[in-house]
MARBA-3410 file (N, C-alpha, C, O; in Angstrom, 1 decimal):
54
18.2,-11.7,1.2,17.4,-11.2,1.8,16.5,-10.6,0.9,17.0,-9.6,0.5 ~ 15.2,-10.7,0.5,14.3,-10.0,-0.3,13.3,-9.0,0.4,12.4,-8.6,-0.2 ~ 13.5,-8.7,1.7,13.0,-7.8,2.6,13.0,-6.5,2.0,14.1,-6.1,1.8 ~ 12.2,-5.6,1.7,11.6,-4.2,1.3,11.1,-3.4,2.4,10.3,-3.8,3.2 ~ 11.5,-2.8,2.4,11.7,-1.3,3.3,10.5,-0.6,2.9,10.7,-0.1,1.8
9.3,-0.5,3.2,8.3,0.2,2.8,8.0,1.6,3.2,6.9,2.0,2.9 ~ 9.0,2.3,3.7,8.9,3.6,4.2,9.1,4.2,5.5,10.0,3.6,6.2 ~ 8.5,5.3,6.2,8.7,5.4,7.3,7.7,4.5,8.4,7.2,3.4,8.1 ~ 7.6,4.8,9.4,7.0,4.0,10.3,5.7,4.6,10.4,5.3,5.7,10.5 ~ 5.1,3.1,10.3,3.2,3.2,10.0,2.6,3.1,11.4,3.2,2.3,12.0
1.6,3.7,12.3,1.4,3.8,13.7,-0.3,3.0,13.1,-1.0,3.3,12.2 ~ -0.4,2.1,14.0,-1.8,1.6,13.9,-2.4,1.5,15.0,-1.6,1.1,15.8 ~ -3.4,1.6,15.4,-4.1,1.2,16.8,-4.9,0.3,16.8,-5.4,0.2,15.7 ~ -5.3,-0.7,17.7,-5.9,-1.7,18.4,-7.3,-1.3,17.0,-7.7,-0.2,16.7 ~ -7.9,-2.5,16.4,-8.6,-2.3,15.8,-8.9,-1.7,14.4,-9.9,-1.8,13.8
-7.2,-0.5,13.9,-7.1,0.0,12.7,-6.7,-1.2,11.7,-6.5,-2.4,11.9 ~ -6.5,-0.3,10.3,-6.1,-0.9,9.2,-4.6,-0.3,8.7,-4.2,0.8,9.2 ~ -3.8,-1.0,7.8,-2.8,-0.5,7.2,-2.8,-1.3,6.0,-2.9,-2.5,6.0 ~ -2.7,-0.6,5.1,-2.5,-1.1,3.7,-1.0,-0.1,3.3,-0.9,1.1,3.3 ~ 0.2,-1.2,2.8,1.3,-0.7,2.2,1.6,-1.6,1.2,1.3,-2.8,1.0
2.4,-0.7,0.5,3.0,-1.6,-0.8,3.4,-1.0,-1.7,2.9,0.0,-2.0 ~ 4.5,-1.5,-2.7,5.0,-1.2,-3.7,4.3,-1.0,-5.1,4.5,-1.7,-6.1 ~ 3.4,0.1,-5.0,2.5,0.2,-6.1,2.7,0.7,-7.5,2.4,1.7,-8.1 ~ 3.6,-0.5,-8.1,4.5,-0.3,-9.6,3.6,-0.1,-10.6,4.0,0.5,-11.6 ~ 2.3,-0.6,-10.6,1.0,-0.3,-11.2,-0.2,-1.1,-11.0,-0.2,-2.1,-10.3
-1.5,-0.8,-11.8,-2.7,-0.9,-11.2,-2.7,-2.3,-10.6,-3.1,-2.5,-9.4 ~ -2.2,-3.1,-11.2,-2.9,-4.6,-10.8,-1.9,-5.4,-9.5,-2.2,-6.4,-8.8 ~ -0.9,-4.5,-9.4,0.4,-5.5,-7.9,0.0,-5.1,-7.0,-0.4,-3.9,-6.8 ~ -0.2,-6.3,-5.9,-0.8,-6.4,-4.7,-0.2,-5.4,-3.7,0.8,-4.7,-3.9 ~ -0.9,-5.5,-2.6,-0.6,-4.8,-1.7,-0.6,-5.6,-0.3,-1.2,-6.6,-0.3
0.1,-5.2,0.8,0.1,-6.1,2.2,-1.0,-5.1,2.6,-1.2,-4.0,2.2 ~ -1.9,-5.8,3.6,-2.8,-5.3,4.2,-2.2,-5.7,6.0,-1.3,-6.5,6.0 ~ -2.5,-5.4,6.6,-2.4,-5.8,8.1,-3.6,-4.5,9.4,-3.8,-3.3,9.7 ~ -4.1,-5.9,9.9,-5.3,-5.3,11.1,-4.9,-6.1,12.3,-4.8,-7.3,12.5 ~ -4.8,-5.1,13.0,-4.3,-5.5,14.4,-5.6,-5.0,15.5,-5.9,-4.0,16.0
-6.3,-6.9,15.4,-7.4,-7.4,16.1,-7.4,-6.9,17.7,-8.5,-6.3,17.9 ~ -6.6,-6.9,18.6,-6.5,-6.4,19.8,-5.0,-6.4,20.1,-4.1,-6.9,19.5 ~ -5.1,-5.5,21.5,-3.6,-5.3,22.3,-3.9,-5.1,23.3,-4.7,-4.3,23.7 ~ -2.7,-6.0,24.3,-3.0,-6.3,25.9,-2.4,-5.4,26.8,-2.6,-5.0,27.9 ~ -1.2,-5.1,25.9,-0.1,-3.7,26.6,0.6,-3.6,25.4,1.1,-4.4,24.6
0.6,-2.1,25.5,1.7,-1.6,24.2,3.3,-2.2,24.5,3.8,-2.4,25.6 ~ 3.6,-2.5,23.3,5.0,-3.6,23.3,5.6,-2.6,21.9,4.9,-2.0,21.0 ~ 6.5,-2.5,22.0,7.4,-2.7,21.0,8.1,-3.9,20.3,8.7,-4.8,20.9 ~ 7.8,-3.7,18.7,8.3,-5.2,18.5,8.7,-5.0,16.9,8.9,-3.8,16.7 ~ 8.7,-5.9,15.8,8.9,-6.2,14.4,7.7,-7.1,14.1,7.4,-8.2,14.6
6.9,-6.3,12.7,6.0,-7.3,12.6,7.0,-7.9,10.8,7.9,-7.3,10.2 ~ 6.4,-8.7,10.7,7.9,-9.4,9.8,6.6,-10.0,8.6,6.1,-11.1,9.0 ~ 6.1,-9.4,7.6,5.2,-10.3,6.6,6.2,-10.5,5.3,7.0,-9.7,4.9 ~ 6.0,-11.9,4.9,6.6,-12.6,3.5,5.7,-13.0,2.8,4.6,-13.2,3.3 ~ 6.1,-13.1,1.6,5.2,-12.9,0.0,5.9,-13.3,-1.1,7.0,-13.1,-1.8
4.8,-14.2,-1.1,5.8,-14.9,-2.5,4.5,-14.6,-3.7,3.2,-14.8,-3.7 ~ 5.3,-14.2,-4.5,4.8,-13.6,-5.9,4.9,-14.5,-7.2,6.0,-14.9,-7.7 ~ 4.2,-14.8,-7.6,3.8,-16.3,-8.6,3.3,-15.6,-9.6,2.2,-15.1,-9.5 ~ 4.3,-15.6,-10.9,3.4,-14.6,-12.4,2.8,-16.3,-12.8,2.1,-16.5,-13.8
END
């Protein structure tokens, strides 16, 4: 698996934004997450997969 733990739990309310990523240098991409709506409080895992091409 190529998954990376980005650190502690990040909370995001509906309509909020989270940006997280391994900032090894200035040009490295980051992961942005925006939660548009929430019907009810739930627990779960958000999995984001990315392909890096050079």
